[in-house]
N, C-alpha and C positions, 0 to 999 in steps of 0.2 A: 216679116215672114208670115205672120198670121193673115195679114191682108192678102198676100199673094196666094196662100193656101185657100182662103175664102173665095178669091176670084176663080180659082180652079175647081171650086165646089167640093173641096175636101173637108173643110170645117165651116161652121157658121161663125162669123166674126161678131161676137157679142161681149159686152163688158164682163160677164160672169165666166167666160171661157177660161179654163185653167191650162197650165202647161201640161198636166197629165192628160187632159182631154185631147189636146193637140197631138201629143205623143201616141195615144191610143188610136186616134183617127188616121194616123199615117203608119201604123205598125206593120202593115203588109204592103205598103206602096213603095213607089220609087224613091221617096224621100225619107224612108224609115230611119236609116242611120244618121243622116244629116239632121233631121228634126230631133231625134233622140239625144244627140250630142248637144244641140243648141238649147233644148229645154233643160237638160241637166245643168248646163252652165247658168242659164237664167235662174233656176231654182237655187243653186249654190250661192249665187250673188244676192238674189232678191231676199232670201231668208236669212242673210247675215252669216253664212258659213264661211265666206271668203270675200275679200275685196276684189273688184273687177281689175283685170290687167289689160294691157294693150292687146295681148293675144286673145283675150276674151272678146274684146270689141271687134277685132279683125275677124274672128271666127263667126260672130253673130252677123256682121255685115256681109260676109261671104255667103253664109247660109241664106240670108234674105235675098241676095242677088241670084243665087242658084235656083231657089224656089220660084222666084219671080220671072226667070227667063224661059 
């Protein structure tokens, strides 16, 4: 998803880019809700608050496809 957003010029794809920065960069754009939900899932899983589910995987893949199209 970040790669697709970078191709669109929304964010700069760099190693230090955080989920929060991605969320703020899209806060008023067409992908606001989509990115907000995806980054919330990412942070919940990445920081050990929950284990990933099949639903999480499907949602993240869907978000990446929608941003990339």
